[in-house]
N, C-alpha and C positions, 0 to 999 in steps of 0.2 A: 505494499499500500503505499501510495506517495504520499508525504507530508498534508496534512492540512493547513489550510490556511484561516489565519486567527481574525476575526471580527468583535468589534466590542461597541456594546449596546447599553447605554442607561450604566456604565459602572460593572455590567457582565459581560463576560468572554465568551466568545463564542466561535469553534473549529469548524470550518468547512472542509467537510471531505468529498474528494473526488469519486465516492462510492455515491454521491446525492443524498448525504447525510449531514446532518449539523450536532457536535457534542458541546452540549450546555454546561462549561465547566463547573459552574460556581453551584448548577442544582444535580450535578451526577449523572446527567440526563443524555439520552440520545435521541433527537427530535428527527422524524422523517413523513416521507406525505407520499400517497397514491401510489401505493404498492398493488395494487390489485392483483392479489395473488388468487390462484385457481382460473386467473382470465385464460389462459390455455385451456383448460380442460373446457369449461364455457363453451369454447369455441368449436374444439372438437366434439364435443356431445351435439353441437349444430351441424357436422359434418363438415368442418372446415380443418384442415389437418396441420394444425401447429402444434410442433413438437412439446413435448413438456420440459423436454432439457432449459427451456427458456426460464420455466417458473423453479425448477431445479436450483439453476444458478442463482435467479433472486433472492432463494433461500439462504444459498453457501454465502453470499456477499453479507446478506444480514447477520448471520452468525459468526463472521469472521469479524464484524464491524463491533459487537457486544465483544467478542474474545480482546480485542483490541482495545477497545475505552472501558470495558468494565464498567459500565453505568449500572446503578441503584434500578432506572427506570426507563423505558422507552413510551416516548409522547409520541402518538400516531395522528397526523390532523389530518383524518378522513382517508376512506376509499381502502381501508385495509383488505379487504376483499371485493372481487369484482361484481358477483351478483350470489344466486343462490348456492346451497351446497353441492360440491361433487366431489369425484375420487381424491382428487388432489387436495383435499383439506386434512387426510390421513397423514398426511407428510407432515402438514402444519403441527400436526397435535403432536408429531414425536419431535418435532424441534422444538415447540413449545416446553416439552416435557426435559430438552438438554438445558434452558434456560430458566428452568422455573423458580431460582433466586432471583430474576429482574423482575419488577413489577412492569404490567404492562397498561397503558391506558389508551383511551380508543374517542376520539374525538368523533362522532360517526358525522360520515359524507353521505352523499346520494346515492352512492354503491353499496353502504353497509345495510345489505336487508336482511342476515340473517336473525334468526330467532335469537332474544336475548338470552335464553337459557344457554345457548351454544357456548356464547363468550364467557357465562358466568363460569362453565365445567373447565374451561381452558385459565379462569384465573384472569380475567382481563377486563377493566374497569372501563364503564360505557361514560360517556359524556356526551347526550344530546345533541348540544349547540355549542358550546365553549368549554372549556377552562383556562382558568387564571391562575396563575403563582406570580403573588409579590405584582411586579410591572407590567407583566407579558403575561398576553390573552392568548390561547391557541384554539384553534376555529379552522373547519376545513375550507370556508369560501372567504377571500379576500373582504375585509370589511374597515372599514375606518375608525378610531376609537380615538377621542383627545384625551383618555385617561392612562391610556397603556400602549405598548407597543405588540402589534399584533405577528402573530407568525401563523401562515395558511399554507394552501396549495391549489388545488382542484384545476388551475388554469394550464399545469402542464407547463412553467416558462420556458421558452429556448432564446439565441439570439442569435441573429446573423453576423457573420463575418466577412469581411469582403477582403478577394487575395488581389492578385495582380490581373489586371485587364477589367476584363467582365466578370470573372470568376469567384462563389462564395460557398460559403457552406454553413450549415446553422448546428447548432450545438445546445445541449441542456445547460439550464444556469441557475444561480442563486441570484434571485430579483430583489435587491433592497429597496427601499423608499423612507424618506425620514420617518414613518408612522406603521409601516409594517416590512415585514420579510415574506415574499413567496417561493415555496421550494420546489424543486424540482420534483418530477416524477419520478420514485423509488423502482416502480416494476419497470423491467426491460421490454416489456410488450405495450408498450403506450408509446403516444408521438407527442408532439408538443406544440407548441404556440409562440412566435415570436413576439416580443415584447418590444413596445416603444419609450424606453427611459428618456427622462427629463436631464436636465443638468444636476440636480440636486439628488437623482438616486445613483445606486450602485449595481452594478453589473459582475457576477462570477461565472464565466463560463467553464463548462466541462468538457475539456478537449484533453483526448489522449491518455485518460485516468490522471490528468493533471487542473487544477482548479486556477485559472486564470482572470486575475482583474483587469477589467477593460476601461 
């Protein structure tokens, strides 16, 4: 894993990982968004041949992040699972057993439609709208808040980088404004939408497994 990039917000330290995650040093918490776990199984169930290896790779990346940062809690700002339960959920159940001592808190997104009992069985704390910790709010949809800094996801932010001539490439990114941070989608089987930052915003692109400040 290449080194994370340090960002300071309201006297708190956050580390941006090229694995599309943020480590909150002051709260010993790992923050991720839009995992869309088991999405590949959902597509295969619909007759679209998407390899399960995509999902397994996402689980492995998350396991490595937990092993590297050793967080006390995992904060997921929405869309942990893509849709209804399918056989791929069994892989997650085994993975959850491997990190049983790590608290998992899910702020529900529009794709999180599983029965609450399913989350209870795996000791996943649910928050229907938002979770506030000190001066920070965690929610799925980007919102403005005058009293706290907001972490969210949902839009799968990306950025376009222009090369020589008319060439350009798009990459997922961390998108920071003066009032909120929008995280890249953690899941490998997701797209992203190019953001249009203003002069006061900060964008960190994820390029070749490295976080680059633009």
